[in-house]
N, CA, C and O atoms as CSV, one atom per row, in Angstrom:
chain,resi,resn,atom,element,x,y,z
A,1,MET,N,N,130.643,84.356,101.217
A,1,MET,CA,C,131.235,84.572,99.893
A,1,MET,C,C,130.924,85.904,99.387
A,1,MET,O,O,130.027,86.023,98.552
A,2,PRO,N,N,131.584,86.938,99.815
A,2,PRO,CA,C,131.150,88.234,99.321
A,2,PRO,C,C,131.654,88.633,98.015
A,2,PRO,O,O,132.770,88.262,97.652
A,3,THR,N,N,130.882,89.392,97.254
A,3,THR,CA,C,131.382,89.986,95.987
A,3,THR,C,C,132.322,90.968,96.334
A,3,THR,O,O,132.253,91.601,97.387
A,4,PRO,N,N,133.337,91.144,95.351
A,4,PRO,CA,C,134.379,92.161,95.662
A,4,PRO,C,C,133.783,93.513,95.768
A,4,PRO,O,O,132.821,93.839,95.073
A,5,ALA,N,N,134.420,94.418,96.750
A,5,ALA,CA,C,133.953,95.680,96.921
A,5,ALA,C,C,134.157,96.501,95.694
A,5,ALA,O,O,133.417,97.469,95.522
A,6,ASN,N,N,134.997,96.243,94.904
A,6,ASN,CA,C,135.294,96.892,93.724
A,6,ASN,C,C,134.736,96.170,92.384
A,6,ASN,O,O,135.355,96.148,91.321
A,7,LEU,N,N,133.575,95.631,92.588
A,7,LEU,CA,C,133.043,94.693,91.479
A,7,LEU,C,C,133.177,95.161,90.003
A,7,LEU,O,O,133.562,94.376,89.137
A,8,ASN,N,N,132.888,96.310,89.760
A,8,ASN,CA,C,132.859,96.821,88.446
A,8,ASN,C,C,134.314,96.767,87.941
A,8,ASN,O,O,134.518,96.342,86.804
A,9,GLU,N,N,135.274,97.148,88.669
A,9,GLU,CA,C,136.753,97.133,88.335
A,9,GLU,C,C,137.186,95.518,88.240
A,9,GLU,O,O,137.935,95.093,87.361
A,10,PHE,N,N,136.689,94.825,89.119
A,10,PHE,CA,C,137.015,93.355,89.009
A,10,PHE,C,C,136.506,92.761,87.730
A,10,PHE,O,O,137.173,91.906,87.148
A,11,LEU,N,N,135.376,93.169,87.277
A,11,LEU,CA,C,134.732,92.570,86.083
A,11,LEU,C,C,135.271,93.190,84.763
A,11,LEU,O,O,135.259,92.584,83.692
A,12,GLU,N,N,135.763,94.498,84.943
A,12,GLU,CA,C,136.440,95.090,83.789
A,12,GLU,C,C,137.787,94.282,83.463
A,12,GLU,O,O,138.105,93.918,82.331
A,13,ASN,N,N,138.493,94.068,84.578
A,13,ASN,CA,C,139.667,93.293,84.483
A,13,ASN,C,C,139.588,91.850,83.962
A,13,ASN,O,O,140.385,91.368,83.157
A,14,LEU,N,N,138.574,91.234,84.489
A,14,LEU,CA,C,138.174,89.886,83.949
A,14,LEU,C,C,137.948,89.791,82.534
A,14,LEU,O,O,138.579,89.035,81.796
A,15,TYR,N,N,136.950,90.646,82.136
A,15,TYR,CA,C,136.523,90.401,80.680
A,15,TYR,C,C,137.508,91.057,79.791
A,15,TYR,O,O,137.546,90.751,78.600
A,16,THR,N,N,138.335,91.971,80.311
A,16,THR,CA,C,139.332,92.571,79.396
A,16,THR,C,C,140.410,91.546,79.103
A,16,THR,O,O,140.925,91.401,77.994
A,17,ALA,N,N,140.746,90.758,80.326
A,17,ALA,CA,C,141.692,89.697,80.169
A,17,ALA,C,C,141.192,88.615,79.185
A,17,ALA,O,O,141.942,88.151,78.326
A,18,LEU,N,N,139.947,88.237,79.324
A,18,LEU,CA,C,139.200,87.306,78.497
A,18,LEU,C,C,139.287,87.857,76.921
A,18,LEU,O,O,139.679,87.164,75.982
A,19,SER,N,N,138.953,88.892,76.847
A,19,SER,CA,C,138.888,89.483,75.300
A,19,SER,C,C,140.218,89.631,74.727
A,19,SER,O,O,140.346,89.510,73.509
A,20,THR,N,N,141.254,89.888,75.491
A,20,THR,CA,C,142.503,89.998,74.973
A,20,THR,C,C,143.386,88.845,74.889
A,20,THR,O,O,144.492,88.894,74.351
A,21,GLY,N,N,142.795,87.623,75.525
A,21,GLY,CA,C,143.666,86.346,75.566
A,21,GLY,C,C,144.556,86.496,76.682
A,21,GLY,O,O,145.555,85.784,76.575
A,22,ASP,N,N,144.506,87.216,77.742
A,22,ASP,CA,C,145.397,87.293,78.773
A,22,ASP,C,C,144.939,86.335,79.836
A,22,ASP,O,O,144.319,86.690,80.838
A,23,ILE,N,N,145.333,84.913,79.516
A,23,ILE,CA,C,144.878,83.817,80.343
A,23,ILE,C,C,145.449,83.837,81.709
A,23,ILE,O,O,144.785,83.504,82.690
A,24,GLU,N,N,146.674,84.227,81.771
A,24,GLU,CA,C,147.371,84.303,83.235
A,24,GLU,C,C,146.499,85.271,84.166
A,24,GLU,O,O,146.194,84.902,85.300
A,25,THR,N,N,146.123,86.454,83.689
A,25,THR,CA,C,145.330,87.349,84.537
A,25,THR,C,C,143.964,86.711,84.702
A,25,THR,O,O,143.465,86.809,85.823
A,26,TRP,N,N,143.269,86.060,83.743
A,26,TRP,CA,C,141.943,85.557,83.846
A,26,TRP,C,C,142.000,84.469,84.927
A,26,TRP,O,O,141.164,84.462,85.830
A,27,ILE,N,N,143.024,83.503,84.844
A,27,ILE,CA,C,143.106,82.412,85.744
A,27,ILE,C,C,143.367,83.016,87.142
A,27,ILE,O,O,142.828,82.493,88.118
A,28,SER,N,N,144.102,84.004,87.272
A,28,SER,CA,C,144.505,84.769,88.595
A,28,SER,C,C,143.128,85.190,89.417
A,28,SER,O,O,143.139,85.285,90.644
A,29,MET,N,N,142.072,85.405,88.709
A,29,MET,CA,C,140.823,85.884,89.207
A,29,MET,C,C,139.926,84.804,89.716
A,29,MET,O,O,138.824,85.079,90.191
A,30,HIS,N,N,140.412,83.481,89.618
A,30,HIS,CA,C,139.568,82.464,89.897
A,30,HIS,C,C,140.306,81.619,91.199
A,30,HIS,O,O,141.527,81.596,91.355
A,31,GLU,N,N,139.517,81.065,91.925
A,31,GLU,CA,C,140.184,80.040,92.998
A,31,GLU,C,C,140.886,78.854,92.232
A,31,GLU,O,O,140.502,78.482,91.123
A,32,GLU,N,N,141.814,78.360,92.824
A,32,GLU,CA,C,142.476,77.165,92.170
A,32,GLU,C,C,141.471,75.958,92.052
A,32,GLU,O,O,141.577,75.101,91.175
A,33,SER,N,N,140.486,75.968,93.014
A,33,SER,CA,C,139.306,74.958,92.978
A,33,SER,C,C,138.170,75.336,92.273
A,33,SER,O,O,137.172,74.623,92.368
A,34,ALA,N,N,138.148,76.431,91.517
A,34,ALA,CA,C,136.972,76.925,90.830
A,34,ALA,C,C,136.179,75.812,89.960
A,34,ALA,O,O,136.769,74.915,89.356
A,35,VAL,N,N,134.951,75.954,89.965
A,35,VAL,CA,C,134.177,74.899,89.167
A,35,VAL,C,C,133.355,75.757,88.222
A,35,VAL,O,O,132.817,76.813,88.556
A,36,PHE,N,N,133.302,75.183,86.944
A,36,PHE,CA,C,132.419,75.743,85.898
A,36,PHE,C,C,131.383,74.870,85.527
A,36,PHE,O,O,131.594,73.689,85.253
A,37,ASN,N,N,130.147,75.454,85.501
A,37,ASN,CA,C,128.933,74.597,85.104
A,37,ASN,C,C,128.538,75.131,83.735
A,37,ASN,O,O,128.058,76.257,83.609
A,38,ILE,N,N,128.756,74.268,82.660
A,38,ILE,CA,C,128.555,74.644,81.314
A,38,ILE,C,C,127.236,74.247,80.869
A,38,ILE,O,O,127.013,73.036,80.867
A,39,SER,N,N,126.288,75.060,80.478
A,39,SER,CA,C,124.889,74.526,80.182
A,39,SER,C,C,124.898,73.804,78.835
A,39,SER,O,O,125.881,73.778,78.095
A,40,GLY,N,N,123.700,73.208,78.568
A,40,GLY,CA,C,123.385,72.720,77.214
A,40,GLY,C,C,123.725,71.235,76.943
A,40,GLY,O,O,124.050,70.512,77.885
A,41,ASN,N,N,123.660,70.784,75.730
A,41,ASN,CA,C,123.994,69.462,75.251
A,41,ASN,C,C,125.086,69.601,74.141
A,41,ASN,O,O,124.807,69.368,72.965
A,42,THR,N,N,126.326,69.984,74.537
A,42,THR,CA,C,127.382,70.103,73.712
A,42,THR,C,C,128.433,69.134,74.230
A,42,THR,O,O,128.260,68.551,75.300
A,43,LEU,N,N,129.487,68.959,73.509
A,43,LEU,CA,C,130.803,68.089,73.897
A,43,LEU,C,C,131.403,68.705,75.185
A,43,LEU,O,O,132.183,68.035,75.862
A,44,ILE,N,N,131.061,69.953,75.536
A,44,ILE,CA,C,131.688,70.656,76.732
A,44,ILE,C,C,130.810,70.844,77.863
A,44,ILE,O,O,131.209,71.309,78.931
A,45,SER,N,N,129.498,70.451,77.621
A,45,SER,CA,C,128.383,70.710,78.802
A,45,SER,C,C,128.723,69.786,79.926
A,45,SER,O,O,129.207,68.660,79.803
A,46,GLY,N,N,128.405,70.412,81.063
A,46,GLY,CA,C,128.608,69.683,82.314
A,46,GLY,C,C,129.382,70.484,83.364
A,46,GLY,O,O,129.668,71.655,83.116
A,47,GLN,N,N,129.711,69.960,84.439
A,47,GLN,CA,C,130.624,70.604,85.433
A,47,GLN,C,C,132.012,70.155,85.423
A,47,GLN,O,O,132.314,68.970,85.562
A,48,VAL,N,N,132.905,71.148,85.250
A,48,VAL,CA,C,134.317,70.951,85.172
A,48,VAL,C,C,135.106,71.825,86.104
A,48,VAL,O,O,134.657,72.930,86.410
A,49,THR,N,N,136.334,71.369,86.607
A,49,THR,CA,C,137.160,72.151,87.354
A,49,THR,C,C,137.911,73.041,86.463
A,49,THR,O,O,137.899,72.836,85.249
A,50,ILE,N,N,138.626,74.109,87.031
A,50,ILE,CA,C,139.301,75.018,86.137
A,50,ILE,C,C,140.530,74.391,85.505
A,50,ILE,O,O,140.902,74.838,84.421
A,51,PRO,N,N,141.276,73.276,86.149
A,51,PRO,CA,C,142.283,72.594,85.230
A,51,PRO,C,C,141.609,71.929,84.054
A,51,PRO,O,O,142.102,72.010,82.929
A,52,GLN,N,N,140.525,71.294,84.286
A,52,GLN,CA,C,139.885,70.611,83.250
A,52,GLN,C,C,139.287,71.576,82.096
A,52,GLN,O,O,139.306,71.257,80.907
A,53,LEU,N,N,138.769,72.758,82.568
A,53,LEU,CA,C,138.484,73.728,81.648
A,53,LEU,C,C,139.523,74.159,80.687
A,53,LEU,O,O,139.310,74.316,79.485
A,54,LEU,N,N,140.823,74.367,81.363
A,54,LEU,CA,C,141.989,74.772,80.627
A,54,LEU,C,C,142.499,73.701,79.663
A,54,LEU,O,O,142.918,74.032,78.554
A,55,THR,N,N,142.477,72.534,80.023
A,55,THR,CA,C,143.247,71.468,79.285
A,55,THR,C,C,142.267,70.755,78.326
A,55,THR,O,O,142.655,70.376,77.221
A,56,GLU,N,N,141.115,70.588,78.709
A,56,GLU,CA,C,140.091,69.772,77.750
A,56,GLU,C,C,138.928,70.679,77.117
A,56,GLU,O,O,138.494,70.431,75.992
A,57,VAL,N,N,138.466,71.692,77.856
A,57,VAL,CA,C,137.300,72.448,77.243
A,57,VAL,C,C,138.002,73.620,76.271
A,57,VAL,O,O,137.619,73.752,75.108
A,58,PHE,N,N,138.882,74.319,76.743
A,58,PHE,CA,C,139.389,75.374,75.882
A,58,PHE,C,C,139.916,74.878,74.596
A,58,PHE,O,O,139.738,75.586,73.605
A,59,PRO,N,N,140.600,73.648,74.468
A,59,PRO,CA,C,141.106,73.174,73.118
A,59,PRO,C,C,139.894,72.857,72.135
A,59,PRO,O,O,139.971,73.136,70.938
A,60,LEU,N,N,138.833,72.293,72.669
A,60,LEU,CA,C,137.668,71.985,71.847
A,60,LEU,C,C,136.972,73.318,71.368
A,60,LEU,O,O,136.404,73.303,70.276
A,61,VAL,N,N,136.984,74.369,72.061
A,61,VAL,CA,C,136.280,75.587,71.789
A,61,VAL,C,C,137.279,76.379,70.878
A,61,VAL,O,O,136.826,76.907,69.862
A,62,PHE,N,N,138.573,76.492,71.169
A,62,PHE,CA,C,139.413,77.470,70.468
A,62,PHE,C,C,140.079,76.809,69.241
A,62,PHE,O,O,140.277,77.522,68.258
A,63,ASP,N,N,140.454,75.461,69.210
A,63,ASP,CA,C,141.072,74.858,68.042
A,63,ASP,C,C,140.300,75.123,66.748
A,63,ASP,O,O,140.934,75.414,65.734
A,64,PRO,N,N,139.013,75.040,66.728
A,64,PRO,CA,C,138.386,75.396,65.310
A,64,PRO,C,C,138.440,76.841,65.005
A,64,PRO,O,O,137.989,77.213,63.922
A,65,LEU,N,N,138.880,77.597,65.733
A,65,LEU,CA,C,138.857,79.079,65.601
A,65,LEU,C,C,140.226,79.709,65.096
A,65,LEU,O,O,141.282,79.274,65.556
A,66,ILE,N,N,140.219,80.710,64.172
A,66,ILE,CA,C,141.372,81.493,63.822
A,66,ILE,C,C,141.857,82.211,64.949
A,66,ILE,O,O,141.192,83.186,65.299
A,67,PRO,N,N,142.961,81.903,65.633
A,67,PRO,CA,C,143.370,82.656,66.832
A,67,PRO,C,C,143.387,84.210,66.910
A,67,PRO,O,O,143.086,84.789,67.953
A,68,GLU,N,N,143.736,84.844,65.818
A,68,GLU,CA,C,143.751,86.252,65.848
A,68,GLU,C,C,142.399,86.927,65.750
A,68,GLU,O,O,142.251,88.139,65.902
A,69,THR,N,N,141.347,86.009,65.467
A,69,THR,CA,C,140.001,86.631,65.374
A,69,THR,C,C,139.225,86.401,66.697
A,69,THR,O,O,138.061,86.797,66.740
A,70,VAL,N,N,139.756,85.812,67.749
A,70,VAL,CA,C,138.985,85.298,68.866
A,70,VAL,C,C,139.036,86.513,69.863
A,70,VAL,O,O,140.095,87.002,70.256
A,71,HIS,N,N,137.675,86.992,70.267
A,71,HIS,CA,C,137.449,87.959,71.127
A,71,HIS,C,C,136.380,87.686,71.860
A,71,HIS,O,O,135.299,88.010,71.370
A,72,PHE,N,N,136.389,87.085,73.091
A,72,PHE,CA,C,135.348,86.780,73.991
A,72,PHE,C,C,135.314,87.849,75.103
A,72,PHE,O,O,136.359,88.455,75.340
A,73,GLY,N,N,134.321,88.096,75.724
A,73,GLY,CA,C,134.257,89.130,76.801
A,73,GLY,C,C,133.935,90.543,76.354
A,73,GLY,O,O,134.160,91.534,77.048
A,74,LEU,N,N,133.431,90.563,75.230
A,74,LEU,CA,C,133.098,91.848,74.597
A,74,LEU,C,C,131.717,92.339,75.082
A,74,LEU,O,O,130.773,91.574,75.281
A,75,ARG,N,N,131.674,93.734,75.265
A,75,ARG,CA,C,130.504,94.339,75.525
A,75,ARG,C,C,129.722,93.756,76.778
A,75,ARG,O,O,128.515,93.514,76.754
A,76,TRP,N,N,130.551,93.558,77.876
A,76,TRP,CA,C,129.927,92.929,79.089
A,76,TRP,C,C,129.128,94.042,79.792
A,76,TRP,O,O,129.349,95.247,79.671
A,77,LYS,N,N,128.155,93.464,80.553
A,77,LYS,CA,C,127.250,94.259,81.310
A,77,LYS,C,C,126.852,93.509,82.550
A,77,LYS,O,O,126.428,92.354,82.516
A,78,LEU,N,N,127.019,94.269,83.731
A,78,LEU,CA,C,126.550,93.647,84.913
A,78,LEU,C,C,125.082,93.785,85.065
A,78,LEU,O,O,124.556,94.896,85.110
A,79,MET,N,N,124.407,92.674,85.146
A,79,MET,CA,C,122.901,92.730,85.110
A,79,MET,C,C,122.461,92.783,86.549
A,79,MET,O,O,121.557,93.554,86.869
A,80,CYS,N,N,123.019,92.045,87.391
A,80,CYS,CA,C,122.523,92.148,88.785
A,80,CYS,C,C,123.562,91.520,89.686
A,80,CYS,O,O,124.372,90.729,89.202
A,81,ALA,N,N,123.586,91.847,91.046
A,81,ALA,CA,C,124.539,91.363,92.025
A,81,ALA,C,C,124.046,91.507,93.337
A,81,ALA,O,O,123.393,92.484,93.705
A,82,ASP,N,N,124.393,90.408,94.151
A,82,ASP,CA,C,123.980,90.583,95.541
A,82,ASP,C,C,125.324,90.244,96.334
A,82,ASP,O,O,126.424,90.308,95.786
A,83,ASP,N,N,125.163,89.912,97.550
A,83,ASP,CA,C,126.264,89.830,98.417
A,83,ASP,C,C,127.272,88.629,98.088
A,83,ASP,O,O,128.328,88.570,98.718
A,84,ARG,N,N,126.973,87.685,97.129
A,84,ARG,CA,C,127.910,86.670,96.934
A,84,ARG,C,C,127.935,86.205,95.455
A,84,ARG,O,O,128.654,85.272,95.097
A,85,ARG,N,N,127.085,86.919,94.568
A,85,ARG,CA,C,126.952,86.444,93.272
A,85,ARG,C,C,126.880,87.753,92.311
A,85,ARG,O,O,126.472,88.828,92.750
A,86,ALA,N,N,127.291,87.585,91.013
A,86,ALA,CA,C,127.141,88.707,90.144
A,86,ALA,C,C,126.749,87.916,88.714
A,86,ALA,O,O,127.373,86.920,88.347
A,87,THR,N,N,125.632,88.493,87.959
A,87,THR,CA,C,125.326,87.936,86.754
A,87,THR,C,C,125.645,88.963,85.610
A,87,THR,O,O,125.170,90.097,85.561
A,88,VAL,N,N,126.449,88.457,84.765
A,88,VAL,CA,C,127.014,89.382,83.632
A,88,VAL,C,C,126.538,88.702,82.254
A,88,VAL,O,O,126.564,87.483,82.085
A,89,ILE,N,N,126.100,89.625,81.287
A,89,ILE,CA,C,126.036,89.288,79.956
A,89,ILE,C,C,127.066,89.750,79.169
A,89,ILE,O,O,127.472,90.883,79.428
A,90,PHE,N,N,127.683,89.029,78.100
A,90,PHE,CA,C,128.681,89.490,77.270
A,90,PHE,C,C,128.553,88.681,76.023
A,90,PHE,O,O,127.814,87.710,75.862
A,91,GLU,N,N,129.535,89.320,74.998
A,91,GLU,CA,C,129.471,88.572,73.635
A,91,GLU,C,C,130.684,88.137,73.322
A,91,GLU,O,O,131.626,88.537,74.006
A,92,GLY,N,N,130.878,87.381,72.408
A,92,GLY,CA,C,132.088,86.706,71.855
A,92,GLY,C,C,132.017,86.850,70.312
A,92,GLY,O,O,130.928,86.781,69.743
A,93,GLU,N,N,133.197,87.054,69.619
A,93,GLU,CA,C,133.204,87.163,68.130
A,93,GLU,C,C,134.525,86.390,67.834
A,93,GLU,O,O,135.563,86.520,68.483
A,94,SER,N,N,134.340,85.558,66.751
A,94,SER,CA,C,135.522,85.025,66.185
A,94,SER,C,C,135.069,84.419,64.788
A,94,SER,O,O,133.917,84.516,64.366
A,95,THR,N,N,136.128,83.768,64.103
A,95,THR,CA,C,135.838,83.228,62.744
A,95,THR,C,C,136.461,81.805,62.835
A,95,THR,O,O,137.620,81.661,63.224
A,96,THR,N,N,135.721,80.814,62.490
A,96,THR,CA,C,136.271,79.471,62.340
A,96,THR,C,C,137.377,79.407,61.132
A,96,THR,O,O,137.500,80.220,60.216
A,97,LYS,N,N,138.044,78.384,61.342
A,97,LYS,CA,C,139.241,78.052,60.400
A,97,LYS,C,C,138.616,77.690,58.877
A,97,LYS,O,O,139.273,77.689,57.836
A,98,SER,N,N,137.303,77.411,58.997
A,98,SER,CA,C,136.581,77.170,57.639
A,98,SER,C,C,135.908,78.434,57.163
A,98,SER,O,O,135.233,78.369,56.136
A,99,GLY,N,N,136.028,79.586,57.813
A,99,GLY,CA,C,135.722,80.909,57.319
A,99,GLY,C,C,134.299,81.231,57.838
A,99,GLY,O,O,133.713,82.224,57.406
A,100,ASN,N,N,133.735,80.424,58.745
A,100,ASN,CA,C,132.290,80.895,59.266
A,100,ASN,C,C,132.539,81.727,60.601
A,100,ASN,O,O,133.452,81.536,61.405
A,101,PRO,N,N,131.568,82.661,60.666
A,101,PRO,CA,C,131.592,83.595,61.967
A,101,PRO,C,C,131.114,82.659,62.975
A,101,PRO,O,O,130.250,81.817,62.732
A,102,TYR,N,N,131.728,82.820,64.211
A,102,TYR,CA,C,131.162,82.214,65.460
A,102,TYR,C,C,130.965,83.479,66.555
A,102,TYR,O,O,131.813,83.846,67.369
A,103,ASN,N,N,129.692,84.018,66.370
A,103,ASN,CA,C,129.636,85.188,67.246
A,103,ASN,C,C,128.401,84.731,68.241
A,103,ASN,O,O,127.304,84.410,67.784
A,104,ASN,N,N,128.669,84.737,69.499
A,104,ASN,CA,C,127.721,84.087,70.550
A,104,ASN,C,C,127.628,85.045,71.674
A,104,ASN,O,O,128.570,85.804,71.905
A,105,ARG,N,N,126.498,85.057,72.420
A,105,ARG,CA,C,126.152,85.770,73.586
A,105,ARG,C,C,126.141,84.754,74.781
A,105,ARG,O,O,125.653,83.625,74.738
A,106,TYR,N,N,126.724,85.309,75.792
A,106,TYR,CA,C,126.897,84.481,77.036
A,106,TYR,C,C,126.290,85.184,78.195
A,106,TYR,O,O,126.189,86.411,78.230
A,107,VAL,N,N,125.868,84.355,79.192
A,107,VAL,CA,C,125.324,84.779,80.461
A,107,VAL,C,C,126.086,84.086,81.509
A,107,VAL,O,O,125.939,82.865,81.557
A,108,GLN,N,N,126.882,84.649,82.368
A,108,GLN,CA,C,127.637,84.006,83.482
A,108,GLN,C,C,127.147,84.402,84.749
A,108,GLN,O,O,127.038,85.590,85.053
A,109,ILE,N,N,126.840,83.442,85.525
A,109,ILE,CA,C,126.570,83.859,87.010
A,109,ILE,C,C,127.926,83.409,87.733
A,109,ILE,O,O,128.355,82.257,87.673
A,110,LEU,N,N,128.528,84.419,88.398
A,110,LEU,CA,C,129.773,84.220,89.074
A,110,LEU,C,C,129.524,84.238,90.594
A,110,LEU,O,O,128.873,85.141,91.120
A,111,GLU,N,N,130.085,83.168,91.316
A,111,GLU,CA,C,129.740,83.174,92.782
A,111,GLU,C,C,131.297,83.314,93.207
A,111,GLU,O,O,132.211,82.740,92.616
A,112,PHE,N,N,131.460,84.202,94.373
A,112,PHE,CA,C,132.756,84.683,94.866
A,112,PHE,C,C,132.971,83.834,96.159
A,112,PHE,O,O,132.027,83.541,96.893
A,113,GLY,N,N,134.253,83.457,96.401
A,113,GLY,CA,C,134.709,82.969,97.665
A,113,GLY,C,C,135.036,84.097,98.617
A,113,GLY,O,O,135.053,85.272,98.249
A,114,ASP,N,N,135.301,83.693,99.885
A,114,ASP,CA,C,135.650,84.631,100.916
A,114,ASP,C,C,136.812,85.439,100.508
A,114,ASP,O,O,136.954,86.587,100.930
A,115,ASN,N,N,137.673,84.867,99.678
A,115,ASN,CA,C,138.838,85.603,99.230
A,115,ASN,C,C,138.706,86.617,98.161
A,115,ASN,O,O,139.682,87.235,97.738
A,116,GLY,N,N,137.432,86.800,97.698
A,116,GLY,CA,C,137.036,87.648,96.719
A,116,GLY,C,C,137.446,87.209,95.183
A,116,GLY,O,O,137.328,88.018,94.263
A,117,LEU,N,N,137.897,85.979,94.989
A,117,LEU,CA,C,138.025,85.474,93.681
A,117,LEU,C,C,136.901,84.524,93.448
A,117,LEU,O,O,136.263,84.029,94.377
A,118,ILE,N,N,136.682,84.289,92.235
A,118,ILE,CA,C,135.626,83.482,91.746
A,118,ILE,C,C,135.781,82.042,92.054
A,118,ILE,O,O,136.763,81.348,91.790
A,119,HIS,N,N,134.666,81.676,92.658
A,119,HIS,CA,C,134.587,80.214,93.370
A,119,HIS,C,C,133.868,79.229,92.416
A,119,HIS,O,O,134.300,78.084,92.289
A,120,GLN,N,N,132.732,79.677,91.717
A,120,GLN,CA,C,131.973,78.922,91.016
A,120,GLN,C,C,131.350,79.701,89.794
A,120,GLN,O,O,130.995,80.865,89.982
A,121,VAL,N,N,131.192,79.093,88.490
A,121,VAL,CA,C,130.515,79.750,87.495
A,121,VAL,C,C,129.500,78.964,86.904
A,121,VAL,O,O,129.615,77.750,86.739
A,122,TRP,N,N,128.446,79.668,86.561
A,122,TRP,CA,C,127.430,79.006,85.707
A,122,TRP,C,C,127.281,79.634,84.387
A,122,TRP,O,O,126.919,80.810,84.409
A,123,GLU,N,N,127.487,79.084,83.230
A,123,GLU,CA,C,127.614,79.636,81.803
A,123,GLU,C,C,126.491,79.184,80.984
A,123,GLU,O,O,126.285,77.972,80.921
A,124,PHE,N,N,125.721,80.017,80.336
A,124,PHE,CA,C,124.652,79.911,79.447
A,124,PHE,C,C,125.044,80.409,78.170
A,124,PHE,O,O,125.614,81.500,78.198
A,125,PHE,N,N,124.876,79.874,77.057
A,125,PHE,CA,C,125.027,80.507,75.721
A,125,PHE,C,C,124.199,79.649,74.695
A,125,PHE,O,O,123.603,78.641,75.076
A,126,ASP,N,N,124.173,80.056,73.423
A,126,ASP,CA,C,123.540,79.455,72.373
A,126,ASP,C,C,124.251,78.200,71.994
A,126,ASP,O,O,125.154,78.207,71.157
A,127,THR,N,N,123.834,77.084,72.627
A,127,THR,CA,C,124.492,75.862,72.374
A,127,THR,C,C,124.244,75.225,71.094
A,127,THR,O,O,125.044,74.423,70.614
A,128,ASP,N,N,123.114,75.571,70.504
A,128,ASP,CA,C,122.864,75.139,69.063
A,128,ASP,C,C,123.812,75.746,68.095
A,128,ASP,O,O,124.292,75.067,67.187
A,129,LEU,N,N,124.096,76.989,68.254
A,129,LEU,CA,C,125.223,77.653,67.439
A,129,LEU,C,C,126.575,77.047,67.621
A,129,LEU,O,O,127.332,76.812,66.679
A,130,ALA,N,N,126.855,76.794,68.928
A,130,ALA,CA,C,128.079,76.171,69.137
A,130,ALA,C,C,128.216,74.913,68.502
A,130,ALA,O,O,129.235,74.649,67.862
A,131,ASN,N,N,127.094,73.956,68.647
A,131,ASN,CA,C,127.243,72.675,68.116
A,131,ASN,C,C,127.236,72.822,66.531
A,131,ASN,O,O,127.903,72.001,65.903
A,132,ARG,N,N,126.607,73.703,65.905
A,132,ARG,CA,C,126.698,73.775,64.419
A,132,ARG,C,C,127.998,74.339,63.989
A,132,ARG,O,O,128.537,73.843,63.000
A,133,THR,N,N,128.558,75.312,64.615
A,133,THR,CA,C,129.743,76.010,64.229
A,133,THR,C,C,131.016,75.365,64.828
A,133,THR,O,O,131.958,75.217,64.049
A,134,LEU,N,N,131.149,75.013,65.950
A,134,LEU,CA,C,132.333,74.446,66.520
A,134,LEU,C,C,132.492,72.964,66.570
A,134,LEU,O,O,133.596,72.429,66.467
A,135,PHE,N,N,131.262,72.239,66.746
A,135,PHE,CA,C,131.467,70.894,67.106
A,135,PHE,C,C,130.905,69.873,66.113
A,135,PHE,O,O,131.105,68.674,66.306
A,136,ASP,N,N,130.170,70.332,65.001
A,136,ASP,CA,C,129.474,69.421,64.131
A,136,ASP,C,C,130.485,68.445,63.427
A,136,ASP,O,O,130.215,67.251,63.302
A,137,ASN,N,N,131.633,68.982,62.980
A,137,ASN,CA,C,132.520,68.074,62.402
A,137,ASN,C,C,133.570,67.467,63.233
A,137,ASN,O,O,134.522,66.895,62.704
A,138,SER,N,N,133.449,67.561,64.461
A,138,SER,CA,C,134.350,67.084,65.574
A,138,SER,C,C,134.190,65.535,65.725
A,138,SER,O,O,133.127,64.960,65.962
A,139,ASN,N,N,135.405,64.955,65.553
A,139,ASN,CA,C,135.410,63.541,66.006
A,139,ASN,C,C,135.555,63.361,67.376
A,139,ASN,O,O,135.600,62.210,67.811
A,140,SER,N,N,135.638,64.346,68.153
A,140,SER,CA,C,135.760,64.291,69.535
A,140,SER,C,C,134.621,63.646,70.268
A,140,SER,O,O,133.481,63.772,69.823
A,141,GLU,N,N,134.855,62.955,71.376
A,141,GLU,CA,C,133.775,62.423,72.207
A,141,GLU,C,C,133.427,63.505,73.230
A,141,GLU,O,O,134.244,64.398,73.459
A,142,ALA,N,N,132.380,63.467,73.784
A,142,ALA,CA,C,131.976,64.455,74.838
A,142,ALA,C,C,132.841,64.367,76.089
A,142,ALA,O,O,133.156,63.228,76.435
A,143,LEU,N,N,133.198,65.213,76.692
A,143,LEU,CA,C,134.054,65.145,77.901
A,143,LEU,C,C,133.272,64.418,79.012
A,143,LEU,O,O,132.048,64.457,79.133
A,144,GLN,N,N,134.119,63.759,79.797
A,144,GLN,CA,C,133.617,63.205,81.010
A,144,GLN,C,C,133.446,64.174,82.002
A,144,GLN,O,O,134.442,64.515,82.639
A,145,THR,N,N,132.290,64.710,82.262
A,145,THR,CA,C,132.152,65.819,83.205
A,145,THR,C,C,131.143,65.334,84.286
A,145,THR,O,O,130.442,64.339,84.098
A,146,ALA,N,N,131.094,66.121,85.497
A,146,ALA,CA,C,130.061,65.757,86.425
A,146,ALA,C,C,128.829,66.576,85.803
A,146,ALA,O,O,129.002,67.398,84.903
A,147,PRO,N,N,127.590,66.292,86.344
A,147,PRO,CA,C,126.474,66.958,85.863
A,147,PRO,C,C,126.511,68.476,86.256
A,147,PRO,O,O,127.065,68.909,87.266
A,148,PHE,N,N,125.852,69.216,85.331
A,148,PHE,CA,C,125.618,70.716,85.547
A,148,PHE,C,C,124.823,70.578,86.972
A,148,PHE,O,O,123.948,69.738,87.187
A,149,ALA,N,N,125.275,71.527,87.878
A,149,ALA,CA,C,124.680,71.502,89.189
A,149,ALA,C,C,124.316,73.057,89.552
A,149,ALA,O,O,124.843,74.025,89.003
A,150,TYR,N,N,123.386,73.115,90.508
A,150,TYR,CA,C,123.137,74.606,91.148
A,150,TYR,C,C,122.475,74.284,92.507
A,150,TYR,O,O,122.148,75.196,93.265
């Protein structure tokens, strides 16, 4: 599972797509069977497939936010990489529909498949901030996910 030879260019494209809302490009950089492990104790924590991420997780995260204020994937920095994984830190900025800022910092560990696409992601962020800002007034139940795994 090698990291792409052009890792910095790959990451620039990945986080630019995320920060500009270019979901089509962002999705194309992941395997169809990609798995996301979302840390913490939130409605969205656990292990989900990319289809579940798109149809169940994204609505819970993005629906409370004013769409034109959403910018995730900002100021990313590659912290370390080996022959199959890369660890990246980045920030997200947005405003909730109730007018509160939701500015969080994320760490993602990306594991690449033999095809150079993202095979698995482990994501860490301030889950207390997410719970207070995005999920406190939610009537949603926690997603049915597999446990976070590594």
